[in-house]
C-alpha positions as CSV (number, residue, x, y, z in Angstrom):
1,M,-131.0,61.3,47.6
2,K,-133.8,63.8,48.3
3,E,-137.2,64.3,46.8
4,L,-137.7,67.3,44.6
5,T,-141.0,69.2,44.5
6,Y,-141.4,70.9,41.1
7,F,-144.1,73.5,40.8
8,Y,-145.2,74.2,37.2
9,L,-148.0,75.4,35.0
10,P,-148.9,73.3,31.9
11,G,-148.9,76.3,29.5
12,C,-145.7,77.9,30.9
13,P,-142.9,78.0,28.3
14,F,-140.3,78.3,31.0
15,C,-141.7,75.2,32.7
16,K,-141.7,73.3,29.4
17,Q,-138.1,74.3,28.9
18,A,-137.1,73.2,32.4
19,S,-138.8,69.8,31.9
20,A,-137.0,69.4,28.6
21,W,-133.7,70.1,30.3
22,M,-134.5,67.7,33.0
23,E,-135.2,64.9,30.5
24,E,-132.0,65.8,28.6
25,L,-129.9,65.7,31.8
26,I,-131.4,62.4,32.8
27,K,-130.3,61.0,29.4
28,E,-126.8,62.3,30.1
29,N,-126.7,61.0,33.7
30,P,-129.1,58.2,34.5
31,D,-128.6,58.8,38.2
32,Y,-130.8,61.9,37.8
33,G,-133.6,59.6,36.7
34,K,-133.6,58.0,40.2
35,I,-134.5,61.2,41.9
36,P,-138.1,61.2,43.1
37,V,-139.8,64.3,41.7
38,Q,-143.2,65.4,42.9
39,R,-144.6,67.4,39.9
40,V,-147.2,69.8,41.1
41,D,-149.5,71.7,38.7
42,E,-150.1,74.7,40.9
43,R,-153.6,75.3,39.4
44,Q,-154.7,71.7,40.1
45,N,-153.1,71.6,43.6
46,R,-153.5,75.1,44.9
47,A,-153.6,74.0,48.6
48,L,-150.2,72.5,48.4
49,A,-148.8,75.3,46.3
50,D,-149.9,77.8,48.9
51,Q,-147.8,76.1,51.5
52,Y,-144.6,77.1,49.7
53,D,-142.9,80.5,49.4
54,Y,-142.6,81.3,45.7
55,W,-144.1,83.6,43.1
56,L,-142.8,82.2,39.8
57,V,-142.8,78.9,38.0
58,P,-140.9,76.7,37.5
59,S,-140.0,76.4,41.1
60,F,-138.0,73.6,42.7
61,F,-137.8,72.7,46.4
62,I,-136.3,70.1,48.6
63,G,-138.5,70.1,51.7
64,D,-139.1,73.8,52.3
65,E,-135.8,74.8,50.9
66,K,-136.2,76.7,47.6
67,L,-133.5,75.7,45.1
68,H,-134.7,77.8,42.2
69,E,-137.7,80.0,41.1
70,G,-138.5,81.3,37.6
71,A,-136.9,80.9,34.2
72,A,-133.9,78.5,34.3
73,T,-130.9,77.5,32.3
74,K,-129.8,73.9,31.7
75,D,-126.9,74.7,34.2
76,I,-129.4,75.8,36.9
77,I,-131.5,72.6,36.4
78,K,-128.3,70.5,36.7
79,K,-127.5,72.2,40.0
80,V,-131.0,71.5,41.2
81,L,-130.6,67.8,40.3
82,D,-127.1,67.7,41.8
83,K,-128.5,69.1,45.1
84,A,-131.1,66.3,45.2
85,L,-128.5,63.7,44.7
86,E,-126.5,64.8,47.7
């Protein structure tokens, strides 16, 4: 299992949707709830955000590997979580 780094902005509707899908997927598969997720508000932690290569939120990384950037579907969030479980 790998830690996810999740960059978001509090007012971003795409981030809110991604978070809602994460919660829904965790209810469907409790193993997803065991994944460590570092949630990073890019405005509050600009120094950390600047170390990663992305332009859009939500963005998901494992280490420095970008898994997804920008608006997501539930299926995309599932793939992100599945990758973290590997």
